[in-house]
N, C-alpha and C positions, 0 to 999 in steps of 0.2 A: 392446633399445634401444627407447629410445622416440621417436617423431616426433612431431617441434611444429613448425609453423610458424603466420607471424606476418606481417600486412601492411603495407605502408609507415605511417608516421606520419602521423597526418592535424595539422594547426594550426589554431587556431582563439584569435582572440585574444576576451577574454573582454569583450568591450565591451556585451553588455547584459544586462541583470538586469531582465527581465519577473517580474510577481509576480503571481497571485490567489485567490481567497478560492475554493474549489468548498462548498456545502452542500449534506447527501446526508441526507435522509431514510430511516435502513435501519427497514428492516420486524420486528425484530427480532432475537435470535440468528440470527449466518450471513452467508454471505456478501455484499457490492456489487462485484460485476467496476464499475472506474472505470477503465476502458484508453482507450475510448472520449475518456472527457470528458479525457484527460488528454493524448489526441493530437491531436484540436483543441483545445487549452489550445497544447499547441506547435504549430501550425496558425497560428492568431490570433496568436501572438510574432512571426511569420517564425523561427524558429529555424532555424539549418542547422547550426550543431557544437557541442556544450554539454552537458549536464549539467542533466535533470530532477530536483526534488527534492520529495518529498510530505512531507509532514507533519502530522498527523495530531490538534488538539488536544484532549486528552481523556486519563483515563486508564484507561477501561474499553471501549473500542475501538484497534481497529491495525489495520495495512499490510502485506500480504503480496505476497510474488511468488510466484503457483503456478500448476500445472497448468490450463489451459481449455478440455482435448479433452473428458473424462472428465467427471460433475458427482460422479462415486460418492468422485472423490478429497477436494472438499470437504465431503463428508456425512463418513470418512472420519478430515480434518481433526476436522469438530467436535469428533463423540465423541473423538478422543483429548485436544483441551484442554479438556474434562469428563471426563478421569478422570483430568490431570494437576492440576484443579482443581473439585471438586469441590462444589456448594454445599450441601451436606448434612457438608462436614467442619464443626471445631468454631472457626469462623473469630470473631475479638473484634472487627472492625469486621462490621458489622451494619445500618449507619445507617439503609441505603436496602435495607433484604431481601438474601434471603438470595441475590444471584446477585450481590452489589454488590462482592465484597471477590473472591472467583472472577475478576471481571472484571477486577480491579486486577490479581492471578495472571497471566490470561491474555497479557494487555496485556503484563509486565514478561519475560512468553518467547516474545513473538515482540515487533513494530517500532511503534515509533511514526512513524519518519522510513526512506523509500527515496530509493535513490538511483541513475536512469535515464541512461545513457547516451544522447543526441542525435548520429544520423549523418545527415548531407544531411534534415535536414528531420523526422528519423522518430523515433520510439523501436527502442534500439537491442533492444526485446527477443528471446527465441529462441520458436522456429516455437509453442511449444505454454503461453509464460509471457502468464498475465497479471495486472491488480497488481487486487488486493483490499481493500477495507474490511472488519474481523472486527468486528462487532457482538458481543458479549460480554453486553451483557446482555439479560431475555428478555422487554422492550415496547420499539416501537418508538419510536426518540432519531435529533434534529435532532445531526447531527454535521458538524464542520468540518472542511474541508483544506485546509494554505493549500500552493497549487504555485506553484513558484519556477525560472523556465529564467534558466541561466547558461552567455552563451558569443556565439558573432556569428550573426549573420542569415544569409538567404538570398543 
């Protein structure tokens, strides 16, 4: 038999909607940790209990929540994505170079939006979790991420 526990429900009226546009300059292919920027936004919004949505406005970059303790996880994830959508495949769409279509496939396999609960003014991430922007293109890009908190204030 499985044992489970659950905390008592908490209720917040969704009386606040706060939005911001985060501009991120990537260094090219790889992961950029957005956790501290998301936490800063939550603090500036005066968030209490609710939800943070992050949405990336691009089709060759994406978002994920992944481990933040061991950097080799990010290396292995980059390797896995490269194997799933290699640049040397016979892609039809190559208008922006050989890394463009693989970037679109990698975005389709990952996420363009995330939803993170906010409890007592803090992101409810697990101990080893971080929010990352994944750049799928080789060269640096300027990426835009919409941050939106919906919930109650402190």
